[in-house]
Wavefront OBJ file of the C-alpha trace (Angstrom):
o trace
v -101.778 -109.257 94.442
v -99.175 -106.796 93.111
v -96.977 -105.509 95.908
v -95.342 -102.139 95.143
v -92.406 -102.936 97.406
v -91.468 -105.933 95.253
v -91.766 -103.975 91.943
v -90.700 -100.498 92.883
v -89.721 -99.568 89.300
v -92.960 -100.410 87.468
v -94.562 -97.107 88.312
v -97.899 -95.603 89.131
v -99.699 -97.499 86.358
v -99.592 -100.832 88.155
v -100.521 -99.165 91.427
v -103.709 -97.940 89.794
v -104.376 -101.408 88.392
v -103.835 -102.893 91.892
v -106.595 -100.712 93.279
v -108.949 -101.623 90.447
v -108.375 -105.359 90.917
v -108.805 -105.035 94.694
v -112.181 -103.449 94.220
v -113.218 -106.111 91.719
v -112.351 -108.975 94.134
v -109.411 -110.335 92.194
v -106.809 -110.552 94.949
v -103.551 -112.460 94.935
v -104.499 -114.231 91.744
v -101.622 -116.441 90.613
v -101.826 -115.212 87.049
v -102.602 -111.592 87.709
v -99.112 -110.189 87.319
v -98.181 -112.087 84.115
v -101.527 -111.242 82.553
v -101.208 -107.567 83.335
v -97.695 -107.539 81.936
v -98.819 -109.146 78.690
v -101.732 -106.774 78.355
v -99.489 -103.790 78.978
v -96.986 -104.909 76.371
v -99.761 -105.511 73.863
v -101.167 -102.046 74.541
v -97.780 -100.422 74.055
v -97.157 -102.373 70.804
v -100.554 -101.331 69.392
v -99.903 -97.716 70.343
v -96.500 -97.737 68.644
v -97.984 -99.204 65.450
v -100.680 -96.555 65.356
v -98.144 -93.787 65.826
v -95.946 -95.154 63.045
v -98.853 -95.407 60.619
v -99.955 -91.902 61.461
v -96.456 -90.502 60.830
v -96.143 -92.461 57.599
v -99.297 -90.756 56.299
v -98.315 -87.190 57.324
v -94.666 -86.870 56.158
v -93.367 -86.888 52.588
v -91.895 -90.111 51.204
v -88.513 -88.422 50.907
v -88.513 -87.619 54.594
v -89.488 -91.162 55.541
v -86.664 -92.530 53.421
v -84.199 -90.185 55.079
v -84.828 -91.754 58.475
v -82.408 -94.327 59.873
v -83.130 -97.839 58.532
v -83.238 -99.398 61.943
v -85.909 -96.938 63.065
v -88.367 -98.312 60.479
v -89.549 -101.829 60.931
v -89.270 -103.773 57.638
v -92.590 -104.341 55.968
v -91.626 -107.968 55.431
v -92.223 -108.644 59.128
v -95.746 -107.250 59.061
v -98.571 -109.673 59.072
v -100.328 -109.135 55.778
v -104.093 -109.527 55.718
v -106.093 -110.656 52.738
v -107.464 -107.835 50.644
v -111.031 -108.642 51.577
v -110.153 -108.184 55.284
v -108.303 -104.909 54.754
v -111.251 -102.965 53.591
v -110.843 -99.699 51.655
v -107.466 -98.033 52.301
v -107.176 -94.348 52.947
v -104.813 -92.113 50.968
v -102.437 -91.990 53.906
v -102.296 -95.779 54.110
v -101.625 -96.101 50.371
v -98.773 -93.614 50.578
v -97.357 -95.470 53.592
v -97.363 -98.755 51.704
v -95.760 -97.235 48.650
v -93.053 -95.760 50.850
v -92.426 -99.183 52.317
v -92.256 -100.846 48.904
v -89.711 -98.375 47.642
v -87.387 -99.577 50.406
v -83.802 -99.276 49.294
v -84.574 -96.801 46.475
v -85.762 -94.270 49.036
v -82.939 -94.885 51.464
v -80.778 -92.094 50.045
v -83.141 -89.410 48.669
v -80.580 -86.590 48.619
v -78.358 -88.378 46.098
v -81.352 -89.148 43.898
v -82.536 -85.534 43.829
v -79.132 -83.968 43.129
v -78.933 -84.342 39.371
v -75.964 -82.657 37.824
v -77.038 -80.695 34.769
v -74.285 -80.086 32.316
v -73.733 -76.424 31.573
v -75.160 -75.491 28.194
v -72.505 -75.398 25.576
v -72.292 -71.889 24.185
v -72.465 -71.727 20.423
v -69.162 -70.844 18.840
v -68.647 -67.111 18.510
v -68.600 -66.152 14.918
v -65.847 -63.667 14.368
v -66.907 -60.672 12.375
v -65.297 -60.632 8.994
v -62.530 -58.078 8.726
v -63.670 -54.723 7.494
v -62.862 -54.452 3.809
v -60.161 -52.001 2.989
v -61.789 -48.952 1.485
v -60.403 -47.017 -1.403
v -59.300 -43.436 -0.901
v -62.475 -42.190 -2.561
v -64.702 -44.449 -0.444
v -63.066 -43.196 2.740
v -63.434 -39.613 1.569
v -67.087 -40.206 0.788
v -67.657 -41.773 4.196
v -65.875 -38.854 5.864
v -68.061 -36.321 4.055
v -71.318 -38.200 4.636
v -72.633 -35.766 7.251
v -71.858 -32.727 5.132
v -73.453 -34.415 2.119
v -76.574 -35.175 4.121
v -76.842 -31.612 5.397
v -76.354 -29.917 2.020
v -76.759 -32.247 -0.964
v -79.385 -34.398 0.754
v -81.611 -31.389 1.356
v -81.172 -30.250 -2.247
v -82.110 -33.722 -3.528
v -85.277 -33.713 -1.449
v -86.152 -30.274 -2.774
v -85.781 -30.893 -6.512
v -87.023 -34.488 -6.703
v -90.030 -34.646 -9.040
v -90.577 -30.871 -9.148
v -90.456 -28.166 -11.791
v -88.605 -24.901 -11.485
v -90.757 -22.087 -10.125
v -90.545 -19.133 -7.775
v -91.359 -21.198 -4.667
v -88.646 -23.725 -5.436
v -86.026 -21.002 -5.893
v -87.037 -19.462 -2.548
v -86.584 -22.807 -0.808
v -83.234 -23.310 -2.530
v -82.071 -19.928 -1.268
v -82.963 -20.924 2.290
v -80.995 -24.182 1.999
v -77.870 -22.458 0.661
v -77.855 -19.724 3.283
v -78.302 -22.209 6.173
v -75.658 -24.687 4.985
v -72.603 -22.879 6.466
v -71.365 -21.938 3.025
v -71.022 -18.327 4.059
v -73.304 -15.553 2.807
v -71.052 -14.547 -0.081
v -70.655 -18.092 -1.396
v -74.381 -18.836 -0.954
v -75.309 -15.721 -2.914
v -72.808 -16.604 -5.620
v -74.194 -20.114 -6.040
v -77.804 -18.929 -6.073
v -77.061 -16.333 -8.739
v -75.286 -18.917 -10.887
v -78.278 -21.265 -10.691
v -80.734 -18.510 -11.592
v -78.605 -17.433 -14.572
v -78.251 -20.991 -15.908
v -81.958 -21.689 -15.497
v -82.848 -18.531 -17.358
v -80.251 -18.913 -20.121
v -80.874 -22.620 -20.755
v -84.631 -22.409 -20.079
v -84.459 -25.258 -17.586
v -87.793 -26.573 -16.328
v -86.839 -29.818 -14.572
v -85.718 -28.957 -11.062
v -83.451 -32.005 -10.817
v -80.994 -30.342 -13.210
v -80.257 -27.765 -10.496
v -78.229 -30.429 -8.683
v -75.741 -30.694 -11.567
v -75.485 -26.892 -11.804
v -74.563 -26.591 -8.119
v -72.026 -29.379 -8.449
v -70.287 -27.566 -11.310
v -70.305 -24.205 -9.520
v -68.875 -25.604 -6.271
v -66.147 -27.350 -8.222
v -65.321 -24.044 -9.964
v -64.910 -22.337 -6.568
v -62.735 -25.073 -5.025
v -60.539 -25.989 -7.986
v -58.172 -22.981 -7.876
v -57.403 -23.672 -4.201
v -56.094 -27.219 -4.411
v -52.353 -27.142 -3.819
v -50.461 -29.912 -2.056
v -47.563 -29.128 0.265
v -44.356 -28.912 -1.760
v -41.050 -28.913 0.147
v -38.467 -26.774 -1.628
v -34.744 -27.414 -1.783
v -34.024 -24.701 0.778
v -32.768 -26.384 3.957
v -33.972 -26.428 6.611
v -37.518 -26.024 5.329
v -39.465 -24.361 8.174
v -43.208 -24.913 8.681
v -45.057 -22.868 11.281
v -48.459 -24.239 12.396
v -51.044 -21.933 14.010
v -54.693 -22.064 15.046
v -57.133 -21.532 17.888
v -57.430 -23.884 20.841
v -58.812 -27.369 20.251
v -58.577 -27.593 16.450
v -56.019 -30.424 16.562
v -52.764 -28.632 15.740
v -50.436 -31.050 17.520
v -52.107 -34.144 16.063
v -52.031 -32.580 12.601
v -48.322 -31.823 13.018
v -47.682 -35.464 13.862
v -49.551 -36.670 10.781
v -47.716 -34.227 8.495
v -44.380 -35.324 9.943
v -45.303 -38.963 9.348
v -45.982 -38.252 5.670
v -42.729 -36.318 5.274
v -40.727 -39.037 7.046
v -42.157 -41.670 4.678
v -40.958 -39.505 1.795
v -37.441 -39.725 3.185
v -37.162 -36.348 4.934
v -35.604 -35.881 8.367
v -37.791 -33.854 10.717
v -37.322 -31.871 13.932
v -40.112 -30.461 16.098
v -40.087 -27.136 17.924
v -42.407 -27.275 20.979
v -43.240 -23.568 21.051
v -46.573 -24.189 22.793
v -45.169 -23.497 26.251
v -48.481 -22.522 27.851
v -50.763 -25.537 27.434
v -50.240 -28.219 30.041
v -48.560 -31.363 28.667
v -48.319 -29.911 25.150
v -44.626 -30.771 24.857
v -45.282 -34.298 26.178
v -47.876 -34.861 23.466
v -45.490 -33.578 20.807
v -42.727 -35.783 22.235
v -44.929 -38.857 21.782
v -45.449 -37.939 18.141
v -41.725 -37.383 17.714
v -41.043 -40.906 18.982
v -43.678 -42.374 16.665
v -42.331 -40.755 13.496
v -38.664 -40.834 14.455
v -38.228 -37.068 14.692
v -36.070 -34.959 16.989
v -37.638 -32.367 19.265
v -36.498 -29.103 20.840
v -38.354 -27.976 23.941
v -37.942 -25.900 27.079
v -39.618 -25.771 30.456
v -43.249 -24.744 30.750
v -43.793 -21.001 30.526
v -40.646 -20.342 28.513
v -40.598 -17.786 25.713
v -42.060 -19.524 22.613
v -39.903 -17.351 20.346
v -36.772 -18.727 22.033
v -37.967 -22.312 21.447
v -38.614 -21.590 17.765
v -35.192 -19.976 17.396
v -33.439 -22.941 19.039
v -35.330 -25.441 16.870
v -34.320 -23.755 13.614
v -30.743 -23.367 14.805
v -30.591 -27.037 15.809
v -31.835 -28.029 12.355
v -29.098 -25.926 10.746
v -26.408 -27.452 12.940
v -27.585 -31.057 12.440
v -28.455 -30.781 8.763
v -32.147 -31.665 9.304
v -34.435 -31.267 6.297
v -37.628 -29.945 7.848
v -38.547 -28.005 11.000
v -42.168 -27.969 12.207
v -43.018 -25.382 14.868
v -46.009 -26.041 17.123
v -47.513 -22.861 18.582
v -49.932 -22.226 21.417
v -53.607 -22.019 20.541
v -55.004 -18.526 20.778
v -58.164 -16.667 19.917
v -57.877 -14.740 16.714
v -59.620 -11.795 18.390
v -56.877 -11.302 21.027
v -54.495 -8.638 19.706
v -51.640 -9.302 22.141
v -51.612 -13.030 21.376
v -51.532 -12.406 17.654
v -48.615 -10.026 18.204
v -46.747 -12.824 19.961
v -47.137 -15.011 16.869
v -45.663 -12.221 14.775
v -42.670 -12.216 17.110
v -42.167 -15.979 16.694
v -42.193 -15.500 12.941
v -39.636 -12.663 13.085
v -37.241 -14.541 15.375
v -37.073 -17.576 13.073
v -36.108 -15.229 10.252
v -32.974 -14.254 12.162
v -31.636 -17.803 11.745
v -32.831 -18.288 8.181
v -34.026 -15.119 6.401
v -36.486 -17.140 4.308
v -38.030 -18.826 7.347
v -40.758 -19.697 7.842
v -41.409 -21.084 4.390
v -44.917 -22.257 5.240
v -47.448 -20.808 7.690
v -50.319 -23.267 7.953
v -53.592 -22.480 9.714
v -55.503 -25.464 11.146
v -59.288 -25.001 11.102
v -61.941 -27.168 12.730
v -64.801 -27.825 10.297
v -67.218 -27.957 13.247
v -66.916 -24.171 13.626
v -68.721 -23.641 10.335
v -68.795 -20.046 9.120
v -66.657 -18.922 12.076
v -63.725 -20.658 10.361
v -63.885 -17.949 7.684
v -63.422 -15.206 10.297
v -60.513 -17.100 11.866
v -58.768 -17.497 8.535
v -59.174 -13.808 7.736
v -57.694 -12.682 11.089
v -54.693 -15.049 10.960
v -54.039 -14.157 7.330
v -53.951 -10.448 8.085
v -51.514 -10.985 10.974
v -49.152 -13.577 9.492
v -49.744 -13.934 5.776
v -50.964 -17.545 5.594
v -49.593 -19.813 2.885
v -51.987 -22.705 3.374
v -55.020 -24.036 5.252
v -55.773 -27.410 6.835
v -59.418 -28.265 7.464
v -59.804 -31.021 10.073
v -62.660 -33.092 11.550
v -64.745 -33.137 8.378
v -65.929 -36.620 9.329
v -67.656 -35.391 12.483
v -69.746 -32.490 11.241
v -72.409 -31.460 8.741
v -70.757 -28.041 8.420
v -68.081 -29.077 5.963
v -69.592 -26.704 3.407
v -67.619 -23.942 5.082
v -64.712 -24.937 2.840
v -66.627 -23.411 -0.077
v -66.939 -20.087 1.724
v -63.274 -20.130 2.753
v -62.115 -20.715 -0.805
v -64.507 -18.108 -2.149
v -63.367 -15.335 0.206
v -59.657 -16.168 0.581
v -56.925 -16.707 -1.928
v -55.170 -19.136 0.415
v -54.829 -22.710 -0.882
v -56.116 -25.776 0.984
v -53.144 -28.047 1.748
v -54.834 -30.888 3.630
v -58.244 -32.065 4.810
v -58.831 -34.392 7.761
v -61.528 -37.080 7.416
v -60.708 -39.365 10.343
v -58.374 -40.331 13.173
v -55.926 -42.533 11.281
v -52.575 -41.303 10.045
v -53.573 -41.508 6.416
v -56.919 -39.800 7.046
v -55.088 -36.495 6.669
v -54.903 -36.252 2.913
v -53.946 -33.603 0.348
v -56.935 -31.617 -0.853
v -58.230 -32.511 -4.311
v -61.202 -30.473 -5.529
v -62.482 -33.079 -7.991
v -62.427 -35.907 -5.450
v -64.031 -33.664 -2.829
v -66.938 -32.636 -5.067
v -67.529 -36.147 -6.420
v -67.615 -37.576 -2.882
v -69.924 -34.780 -1.752
v -72.440 -35.340 -4.562
v -72.094 -39.139 -4.813
v -75.365 -41.030 -5.163
v -76.299 -43.675 -2.607
v -75.709 -46.470 -5.083
v -72.263 -45.308 -6.159
l 1 2 3 4 5 6 7 8 9 10 11 12 13 14 15 16 17 18 19 20 21 22 23 24 25 26 27 28 29 30 31 32 33 34 35 36 37 38 39 40 41 42 43 44 45 46 47 48 49 50 51 52 53 54 55 56 57 58 59 60 61 62 63 64 65 66 67 68 69 70 71 72 73 74 75 76 77 78 79 80 81 82 83 84 85 86 87 88 89 90 91 92 93 94 95 96 97 98 99 100 101 102 103 104 105 106 107 108 109 110 111 112 113 114 115 116 117 118 119 120 121 122 123 124 125 126 127 128 129 130 131 132 133 134 135 136 137 138 139 140 141 142 143 144 145 146 147 148 149 150 151 152 153 154 155 156 157 158 159 160 161 162 163 164 165 166 167 168 169 170 171 172 173 174 175 176 177 178 179 180 181 182 183 184 185 186 187 188 189 190 191 192 193 194 195 196 197 198 199 200 201 202 203 204 205 206 207 208 209 210 211 212 213 214 215 216 217 218 219 220 221 222 223 224 225 226 227 228 229 230 231 232 233 234 235 236 237 238 239 240 241 242 243 244 245 246 247 248 249 250 251 252 253 254 255 256 257 258 259 260 261 262 263 264 265 266 267 268 269 270 271 272 273 274 275 276 277 278 279 280 281 282 283 284 285 286 287 288 289 290 291 292 293 294 295 296 297 298 299 300 301 302 303 304 305 306 307 308 309 310 311 312 313 314 315 316 317 318 319 320 321 322 323 324 325 326 327 328 329 330 331 332 333 334 335 336 337 338 339 340 341 342 343 344 345 346 347 348 349 350 351 352 353 354 355 356 357 358 359 360 361 362 363 364 365 366 367 368 369 370 371 372 373 374 375 376 377 378 379 380 381 382 383 384 385 386 387 388 389 390 391 392 393 394 395 396 397 398 399 400 401 402 403 404 405 406 407 408 409 410 411 412 413 414 415 416 417 418 419 420 421 422 423 424 425 426 427 428 429 430 431 432 433 434 435 436 437 438 439
């Protein structure tokens, strides 16, 4: 019989078996211990096989393949049974067999799953073709497109397919008086249309478009006058205007044109009140190759203007351009200061300034007419510059300005580029304003 003192490490299991065999009468049998050992080993082997089959059915094939090879007994060592003795296999058993047949292919699942996908090749970027260089007229037409849409476009919609009657004339009056032409110019145009319709007995409303085109041209034509630099040296140009109309930028563009014509230029930074005004003018001076006279911020602008003209005399410079501080035309004391600047320059050269140019922002519409009237009364303007026509539908104010003032239009601004400041030409302006879509 099994003696626990001889096999102290076998454990409680054999002790229990010893008691069972003692009760059954099998005592000190010569084969008891070997038989029990064989039975125990067989039981453990069966248990291990069952556990392995159970695990093989529960885990994914990838996880089985990830296990260490030595932990899985090769299927080649299993005793295969004929199919008729196997009976019907369960799904778990089929998966277990498939996992065993995969063998080496499943040994490294991570490398099989990590498939490098090449990044998609982006299609070549097609570069936009360079913008075609527009003619001067095409650029003018593009710059006046908003004004054309606000005035001529409304007129086209009114007269298309209609006949002249009282209702149409009432609608035309409304369009003219709301188009920033100014009340006097609007009344003048309306009267001209009514007279032509009556005299020529016009019935087709579409002919009104041609009448307005002719009348606007007649108002603008006497006011086209490009800047002409006389032989008097130095030729002094004084530039004025309210805040924010673009005086300094306009000065730079004018200087660029004059420099290309072969003139030497000097700037007078008489805007001593606006922060960084002299720095902005200095940048323009460097761009166009001009000299500049300036003083510290807050200095007397008349003193700056005097020094600039005197420097031009001493150096033999052709043209002096004086930048002045922006000011409201309704402020009497500020307008008096401009008069002082004008007088002081005359002490150096009695004929100076030769030009007094007022810069107007087309976005102000009819208010530009009031500005021009106030500056003209104070200084005696010799020319006007209308800027920012490309950014507004109120460009019709130029008609009102020309109708009420005798001052010529020197330049118009239709963009940000240097050559977008161009001499005013009434014919080109009207043709661009009334151009058809297909032109």
